[in-house]
C-alpha positions in Angstrom: -11.7 -9.2 5.7 -8.9 -11.3 4.3 -9.6 -9.9 0.8 -9.5 -6.4 2.2 -6.2 -7.0 3.9 -4.7 -8.5 0.8 -5.7 -5.2 -1.0 -4.0 -3.2 1.8 -0.9 -5.2 1.2 -0.9 -4.2 -2.4 -1.7 -0.6 -1.5 1.2 -0.3 1.0 3.5 -1.8 -1.7 2.3 0.7 -4.4 2.6 3.6 -1.9 6.2 2.5 -1.3 7.0 2.5 -4.9 5.4 5.9 -5.4 7.5 7.3 -2.5 10.6 5.7 -3.9 10.0 7.3 -7.3 9.5 10.7 -5.5 12.9 10.3 -3.9 11.6 9.5 -0.5 13.4 6.1 0.2 12.7 6.2 4.0 9.0 6.4 3.6 9.2 3.7 0.9 11.0 1.5 3.2 8.3 1.9 5.9 5.6 1.1 3.4 7.4 -2.0 1.9 8.0 -3.3 5.5 4.2 -2.7 6.3 3.3 -4.6 3.2 5.6 -7.6 4.0 4.5 -7.7 7.7 0.8 -7.8 6.8 1.4 -10.3 4.0 3.1 -12.7 6.3 0.3 -12.3 9.0 -2.4 -13.2 6.6 -0.3 -15.8 4.7 -0.7 -13.8 1.4 2.1 -15.4 -0.4 1.9 -13.2 -3.6 2.1 -10.1 -1.4 5.2 -11.6 0.4 6.8 -11.9 -3.0 5.9 -8.4 -4.2 7.0 -6.8 -1.0 10.3 -8.8 -0.8 11.2 -7.9 -4.4 10.4 -4.2 -3.7 12.7 -4.4 -0.5 15.4 -6.1 -2.7 15.3 -3.4 -5.3 15.6 -0.6 -2.7 18.5 -2.2 -0.9 20.1 -3.1 -4.3 20.0 0.4 -5.4 21.3 1.7 -2.1 24.3 -0.8 -2.6 23.3 -2.9 0.4 23.6 -6.1 -1.7 23.7 -8.6 1.0 20.5 -7.3 2.6 18.8 -7.0 -0.8 19.7 -10.5 -1.8 18.2 -11.9 1.4 14.8 -10.3 0.4 15.2 -11.7 -3.1 16.0 -15.2 -1.9 12.9 -15.0 0.4 10.8 -14.1 -2.6 12.3 -16.9 -4.7 11.7 -19.5 -2.0 8.0 -18.5 -1.7 7.6 -18.4 -5.6 9.0 -21.9 -6.0 6.7 -23.1 -3.1 3.5 -21.8 -4.6 4.5 -22.6 -8.2 3.0 -19.5 -9.9 4.9 -18.8 -13.1 4.6 -15.1 -13.4 5.9 -14.7 -9.8 9.0 -16.8 -10.8 9.4 -14.4 -13.7 9.3 -11.4 -11.3 12.1 -13.0 -9.2 14.1 -13.8 -12.4 14.0 -10.2 -13.4 15.4 -9.0 -10.2 18.1 -11.7 -10.4 19.0 -10.2 -13.8 19.4 -6.7 -12.1 21.9 -8.2 -9.6 23.9 -9.8 -12.3 24.0 -6.6 -14.4 25.0 -4.6 -11.3 27.9 -6.9 -10.5 28.9 -6.8 -14.2 28.4 -10.5 -14.6 27.0 -10.0 -18.1 27.4 -13.7 -19.2 25.2 -14.8 -16.2 22.8 -12.0 -16.9 22.6 -13.1 -20.6 21.8 -16.7 -19.5 19.0 -15.5 -17.2 17.6 -13.3 -20.0 17.5 -16.3 -22.3 15.8 -18.3 -19.6 13.2 -15.6 -19.3 12.7 -15.6 -23.0 11.9 -19.4 -22.9 9.5 -18.9 -20.1 7.7 -16.1 -22.0 6.8 -18.7 -24.8 3.8 -19.5 -22.8 3.3 -16.2 -21.0 1.1 -13.5 -22.6 2.0 -10.7 -20.2 3.1 -7.7 -22.4 4.9 -6.0 -19.6 7.3 -9.1 -19.3 7.9 -9.0 -23.0 8.9 -5.3 -22.8 11.3 -5.9 -20.1 12.7 -9.0 -21.8 13.6 -6.9 -24.7 15.2 -4.3 -22.4 17.3 -6.8 -20.7 18.4 -8.2 -24.0 19.3 -4.8 -25.1 21.1 -3.9 -21.8 23.3 -7.1 -22.1 24.0 -6.3 -25.8 25.2 -2.8 -24.9 27.7 -4.3 -22.3 28.9 -6.7 -24.9 29.3 -3.7 -27.3 26.7 -5.1 -29.6 25.2 -1.6 -30.1 23.1 -2.1 -33.3 21.4 -5.1 -31.8 20.7 -3.2 -28.6 19.0 -0.4 -30.4 16.9 -2.8 -32.4 15.6 -4.4 -29.2 15.0 -1.0 -27.6 13.0 0.0 -30.7 10.9 -3.2 -30.5 10.2 -2.5 -26.8 9.1 1.0 -27.5 6.7 -0.3 -30.2 4.6 -1.8 -27.4 4.0 1.6 -25.8 4.4 4.0 -28.7 0.6 4.5 -29.0 0.0 5.1 -25.3 0.3 8.4 -23.4 3.9 9.0 -22.2 4.6 6.8 -19.1 7.3 5.3 -16.9 8.4 2.7 -19.5 8.6 5.0 -22.5 10.7 7.3 -20.3 12.9 4.4 -19.1 13.4 3.2 -22.8 14.6 6.7 -23.9 17.0 6.8 -20.9 18.5 3.4 -21.6 18.9 4.3 -25.3 20.7 7.4 -24.2 23.0 5.3 -22.0 23.7 2.9 -25.0 24.6 5.8 -27.3 26.8 7.4 -24.7 28.8 4.1 -24.3 29.0 3.8 -28.0 30.6 7.4 -28.1 27.6 9.0 -29.9 27.2 12.1 -27.8 24.6 13.9 -30.1 22.4 10.9 -30.2 22.7 10.2 -26.6 21.8 13.7 -25.5 18.7 13.7 -27.7 17.5 10.5 -26.0 18.3 11.9 -22.5 16.4 15.1 -23.1 13.4 13.2 -24.3 13.6 10.9 -21.2 13.9 13.9 -18.9 10.8 15.5 -20.5 8.7 12.5 -20.0 9.9 11.8 -16.4 9.2 15.4 -15.4 5.7 15.1 -16.9 4.8 12.1 -14.9 6.8 13.1 -11.8 9.4 10.2 -11.7 12.0 12.0 -9.7 14.1 9.0 -9.3 14.7 8.7 -13.1 15.1 12.6 -13.4 18.0 12.4 -11.0 19.7 9.7 -13.1 19.0 11.4 -16.3 20.3 14.8 -15.3 23.5 13.3 -14.1 23.9 11.5 -17.4 23.1 14.8 -19.3 25.8 16.7 -17.3 28.3 14.0 -18.2 27.4 13.9 -21.9 27.5 17.8 -22.3 30.9 17.9 -20.7 32.3 15.3 -23.3 
């Protein structure tokens, strides 16, 4: 029964993320809270971390920074307590997002380098992809556009042979943002249109909303 309840925690969290990507944040919030509540009841520490990070992301994107950080701090406390490396990396990734949002790019860069060091003994491909994406995003903010595009291309190399998916759509979107900041409108629009096609195909409405705002801004330049 405990094993079944652990699975239910993960299902609630996954349902929350699906709802969030379908632009249903209220339903997502309900599912994340259910995941966190059940995880605490059965002392499923990994579930507490996953649900807390999900809540942190939701509140962060709603600009409720103080509430989001509280959930992240809870996740970090539990991750340190149980000493599971990949969970610490999950927390580290969310910390990077906060530093990027607050435009603390120096701090974000230091956290990205810390993540790079931790990945020397971690084989998870998804972490390696996001490490490259974070490196690229920091480079964009530092106006190191050529280096950023190199890292985006490396990240895409991991998913190039796979069917179109969330990560490939995200990479095209981020490349579009980078080109736009560099003043390369033609290249930027090309990337946004590719990202838009992928996200429509997989039904990721949250990214479609972002992309279409960027396309409108690019076409008006």
